[in-house]
C-alpha positions, 0 to 999 in steps of 0.5 A: 372068220378073219379078225381085223387087227388094229393098225400099227401105231407109230411113234410120233417122231416118225411124222417128223422124218423126211426123205430124199425126193430124188428117189421118189422121182426116180420111182415115178420115172421108172414107172413111166419108163415101164409103160414105154415112155423114154426117160432121161434121168437128171435128178439123181446125185450119182456119178455115172462113171464106174468105180475106178478099176484099181479100187474095184480090184482092191475090193475083190482082192480083199474079198478073196483074201477073206476080209468078209468078217466083223471088224472094229466098229470104228473102222479098220486101222489101215483105213484110219491111217490112210484117212489121217494122211488124207486129212493132213494133205487136204486140211493141213492138220493131223487128227489122231486115230481116235478121232475117226469113225468109219461108217457105211456111207457118209449119212450115218455120221450126220444121223449119229452126230445129231442123235448124240448132240441134239435134244428137244429145244435145241436149235440147229442152223443148216443151209437152205436150200440144202441136202434134205436130210439135214432138216429131216434129222434135226426135226426127227431129233425134236430140235428146231431146224433154223434155215440159213438162206443161200441166195442167188444174189450172193452166188448161193453163199450166205449173208454174214449179218443174216447168219449172225442174227440166227445165233442165240443161246439155244444154237447147238450146232451149225451145219456147213456144206461146200461145195454145195448140194444143190446149187454147186456154190462154195464157201469162201475163206471169209465165210468159214472164218466167220462161222469159226469165230462165232463157234469159238465165242459161243462154244457151238459145234460145227458139222462140215459136210465136205463130200464134194470137196474134190469136185471143183472147177476153174481153180476154185479152192476148198476151204475147210473149217476143220483146218482153222485154229482151235476148230478141231475140237469144235468140228465134225468133218463129214466125208465119204467116197461115193462122189469123188470115187464113184463108189455110191453102192460101196457105202463108205464114209467117215467122220473126224471129230473130238475123241469123246464124241467119236466114242459115242458115235462108235457106240451108235455104230455098235447099236446099229450097224456093228461095223462097216463092210471090211472089204469095202474099207480095203477098197477105200484104202486104195481110193485114198492111196492109189492113182487119181488119173480116173478121178481127175478125168471124171472131174474134167468131164463134169466141167465140160458137161457143166459148161454145156448145160449152163449155156443150154439152160440160159438159152431157154425162155424164162430160165436163168442159171448161174455157173456152179463152182463145184459138185455136179449140179445146176440150180436154174431159176425158173420163177419167170415161168409162173409155175411152182417148182413142184408142178414144173418138176411133175410137168417136165417128167410127164410132158418131156420125159426128163426127170429133174428135182423141184428146188423146194425139195431142198427147202423153202428157199429153193422154191422157184428153182430146179436142180438138175444133175449133169452126171449124165452124158452130153448127148443125153443132156442135149436131148433133155434140153431140147425136150425141156425147151419143147415142153416150155413152149407149151406152157 
């Protein structure tokens, strides 16, 4: 006779933990593909290029050289030294080695920083639409997630007066992301200077997500709040290797932050991951020090695809799309089609075999939009646009 065991009782906080819809849509698309439907994937934020050969060889050499054991929880010294040089080169200020924590991907920096800084009752301002894990982690920590709207009429930047109105005595952290996922927008120097001014006056920490900083177009510039005066002690710089170097599967990221905070983030690493894979870190050294030829070529290709997909989207009935300045996403406005973003995502998946993401997957201010990644060939993008056009004719 079998005994029915009680259901697992989960902690209440698990109900506050969100997800990334991109992976859920991919699973649905794969299921349809297994049933024989031809699919085109424009939903995932992953470069479709291989990791540059010289980076792969550095990782292989490290493996063959025995770099397969534990290392320091905050990262190996040679990689941290390379990160210092990269930060100096791109932001004009030099952190110390004690300011750096290397993690398996950039996400753990976001996860750990929020766990280390945020308590119930605190408020965290984050971009909306924005990377969904921002809101997920803020809520998981028991804090209030305060959306900072990024509006189409502002070229997907934020309104300065609106930003100032969100600040209060409970504001503990401000999250920035530029170039921006999902819109491809960038922050101006005036934008980051305003945030810095408020952060200094109110003693608020800033987490600056800069993982797309190397993917910029049309001579646009990246402005890092970390480079501004007196902001090194108030900023957590979040960066990684996945997007620039097509290293998503290598899982390598890092944070640069005040020394006292870095010690606590290192402690969280000890309690969760022990350390980041050593051979992966040696590949990261080569990424920072080696040739940029393949990376430059990748960005040039992304630009061509961006121009192609924006032109194609703007020819579709009821669709309008701004030209993104960075990253590899477009965020077309589809409100005129009269269908909710979630419904349109599902309709295109089943009707046209094109996987895209609902704008609402990135927050309330993403409703009425879709996110498409152009990390795919122009041939596939062209096929996708034709399929979308045919599907929209049936609405």
